[in-house]
N, C-alpha and C positions, 0 to 999 in steps of 0.2 A: 655473669651477668644475663647471658641466653638462657641459662637454665632455669633462672629464678622467673624470667619473664615468661619462659614456657610453660612453668608451672601454673603460674596465674592465667594463663591461656588455656591450659587443661582445664582449671575449675570454672572458668567462665562458660568454656564449652560444655562441661558437665552439667552446669546450672539449666543450661539452655536444652539440654535433653532431661532435664529432670531429676537431676542431681546423682549421687555415686550410687549403685544398685549392690546388692547381694550378688555373689556367683550365680550365673545363669547356664553354667556348663557344669555338668558333672566331672568332666573329665578337661585336662588342660586343651586349649585351643590351638591348632597350628595353622597358619596362615603362609602361603607361598607368594613371593615376591619376586622382582627382578633387580640386581645391583645395575648400576649406570644407566637407570631408568627414573630421574628424579622428580618426584611428585609431591603434592601437598601432604597426601596420608602420611610420608615420612616424617614429616614435624609431628603429627600426632602420634606416630608409633615410637618416636625417640624421646618424646616428652610425657610418655604414659597414659596419654589419653584414651587409648582403647583398653588398658588393663583396669583404670578405673571406672570407665563407664561400664564395661562387662563383669565387673567385680572378679577377674579370674587375671592371671598373668598370661599373655599371648606369647606363643612360640612363633618366630618368624624364619622361614627357611628361604634361602634364594635360590633361585634357577635360572637356568641360560635360555630355556625355551618353552613356549606354553605345550609343547607336546609332553614335555617331562612332567609339567603341572597336572595334566591330564593322567598321567601315569601313578603320580603320587596320589591324586584322589582316588583312582581306581583301587589303590591297594590299601587305603584308610589312613594312609601318613599325612594327609593334609586335607582340612576340612574347607577352607577358603582360598580360592586362587584370586589375589587381587592383581587385577591388569592382565589377564591373559587375552592374548589376540584371539579375533573373531575367527579366524581360519583353524588353528588347532582344537578350538572348542568346536567348530563344527564337524571337524574330522572326527573327534572323540565321539560326539553325538550321532554321526551317521554309523560309526561302527557298533551302536546300540548302547553306549554309556550312557547312564540316566543323570544327566547334568541339567542345571538351570541357570542361565544368565540373569541376574538379578540388578545390576545397574551398569551403566556407562561410567567406565573409570575417566577416559580421555579421549579425544580426537588428535591425531597425529599425521597428518598426511606428509607434512614436509619432514618427519624425523622417522620414515620407514621407506627405504629406497635401494635400488641397486647401483652399484658405481662401477664405471668401465676404466680400465687402466689408462693412463694419460698417455703412455706411450702408443697407444693404438690409434689414438686421433679418431676415434668413432663418437658420432653424436647422431642427433635424429634424422640427419640427411643421408648418413651412410650406415644405418643401425644394422642392416643385413649382412655387414662384413663381421657381426658376431658369430655366425655361423661356423660350426666346427671349432669354437673356442671352448675355454674351461672356466667354469661358473661355480662358485661356491654361495650355495643355498640351504638354508636352515628349513629342512623339508617339513610340509605341515604347519608352517607358520604364517602369519600375515606377510611376511616379507616372501615367501614362497607362491601366496596367492597374486601378490603384487608383482613378481616376477614373470608368472604364466600371463597374467593380463598385459602386461606391457610387451611382452615376445609376440602375443597374439597382435597386438596393436600393430605393432612394426612389421608383421608377417613374417616371423623369424621361426623355423620349423625347431622346435626344442628337440626333436629326437636327433638331430646332428650336434648337439651339445654335449660336452661331457660335465655333467652335473654332479657336483660331489657335496653330499650333505654335511655342512658345517654350521656350528654354532656361530653367532655373529662375531664373538671374541677371537674365536678359532679361525674364522674367514678375516678378518681383519689382520691378523698376524701373516697368514699366508699370503695375503696380498700386498703388505709391506714387503714382503721377502720377495715378490714377484713370480708367485707359482699361481696366481690367479689371472685370468683377463677379465672377469668380471666377478663381482662378489655383492652380496645383499645381506642386509640387518638393518639395525635401528639403535638407538640410544648412543650412549659413548663409543660403542664399536664403530657406527656410521660416521661419527665424526672422525675416526681414525682413517677410515676406508677414503673419505674426502680427500684427504691429504696426499694422496696418490692417484687419485682419479676425479672424473665427473659423472653426473648422472644424466641420464637422458631424458627424463621429464621431472618438472618440478612438482610439488606438492599441489599446488593448484592446476598444473595441466593434468595430473593424474585423476583430479576429482572431477575435472570437466568430461574425463573418459568414463566417469562412473567407478573408478578406483577410490574407495574409500578407505581410510585406515581407522580402526578405533578399538580399544580394548574394553573387555568385562571384566566385573566380578563373578566368577562363578563358583558354584557349589554342588556337591553332591545332592540329589533329590532328595534321598533319605535323611540326609544332615539336615536340610532345611526344613523339612517338614517335623522333625523332631526339635528344632532349635530356632522356632520362628522368631522369639523376642530377642534373642540373643543377635541372631542375623540381622535384625532391622536396626538395634543399636549400634552395631559394627557400621551399616552403611550410614547412619545418622551421624558418627564421629568422620567418616570420610567426609560426608556431605559439608561437615563444620569446617575440617579442615581446607576444603576447597572454597568455601566461601571466603574463610580467612585470607587464603591467598588471592583470590580474585578480587578483594577489596583493593589491595594492592598498596596499604598503608605500614604493612608490616612485612615487606617483601625482604629486605635485608635481614632483619632478625631470623625469618623463615628460612631463606635460601641459606644460611650458613648451617643450620640444621640438617637442612633436606641434603644439602651436598655431601656432608660427612656420612649421613647414612647411606647416601647412593654409593659411597666409595668414589667421590669425583672431586675434583678442585673446584673452586669457587667459579672461574670462567666458563669451564665445560659445562657444568650444571646450570648455569645461566644460558648459555647457548642452547643448550637443550630443552629445559622446561620452559622457554619462551617460545618454542614452535608447538606446544601443546595447549589444548583447549578443555577445560574442566567444566563441563555443563551443569547448572545446578538441577537439582531433583525435579522440578516443575517442567524444565526443558526435556529432560530425559524422558518424562511419561509422555509428552507429545506424540503425534501421530507418525512424525518422520522417524523417530526414534524405538523406543519401547512399545509404542502404540501401534505398531505393524510394520514401521520402514525397516527396523532392524531385522525382522523376522524374514522380510521378502529378501534383503541384502544376504541373509544366511543362506537361503535356497539358491541366489545367484551363484556364490562362493561354492555351495556344493556343487552345483552344475559343471562349474569350471573344472572344479577337481575331478568330477566324474569323466568329462570329456578328455581329460588329461591322463587319464588313468590312475591318479593320486588316491581315489577311493573307488571300491567297486560299483556303487551306486548312491545318487543321492535321497534322500527321503523326499515325500510328495509335500511335506510342509515342515517349518521347523517351528511354529508357532507353540507347539506344546514346551519348546526347550527354553523358553521365556517366562519369567515369572514375576510380576510387578508387585505383588501382595507385599513384600517385604521393604521395599523402596517407597511404596506408598506409606506404609505404617511409619517409617524412618522421617518421610516429610512431616508428620503429624506430630512428632515428638519436640 
């Protein structure tokens, strides 16, 4: 029943995009994504909406970190990274990789955080007691930036910490075994982390401090320049799926498909996706986001990484790393 309904949904979405199109890519398109990060695009992925709109089969490859996505794009193995964290994107661009952020996939301040082991009984009041502790952090990611920003807020000298580079699933497993005092991550892994500890700051408290968390769709600049129509149609399908989810009247149908594609049970998928916000195209193009705010935020992220020695130096500006051309075209389809 879900598949039949999904097929009708796909056809409706394609009609809105101008119908089914002949292949727009000379070679198969490979897209990087995350498991345990449920989002509306996965409904479109699972029901074939992308394949139909692009006229080609899309290959989907799962990653555990945004830094791995950057490496895959550098090697030519991935053409589009859907929902790459801003910090790994900034790290790659700062190192000279020619990438473009072309849309905002979602914001999720409540679903990217660091968790302190419950046995330590550490909260905001005694956060300095974390000094000297062992922390699992996926370096170069949004979680890494959030960790650095929180430590700076609490006045914790990160040089005193034993920081171990661990993907969120690895960190969650080590945390459950009692091998870490604090661990940072997102998605389903964060849910498992919270079973054994507490966060120091809520999503709202982080936002009040200027610690924003959002992901982008990123692409190699060369690919975007050579495949503009394909990229715009890809973004249009993503926007269509987001609109379907935001409408709310097909939640149960979509959630079942999304949870399965994300490798999660329904309850965990619902608990995770309900902490996400999927801004429509018009909102993304506003000044506070792609119209300038995101570029300024990228510069702030880069400066924090530079100050902490995570990157050699920040660029003077990240304006060139954002290209709204393709999203604007998607909004007109």
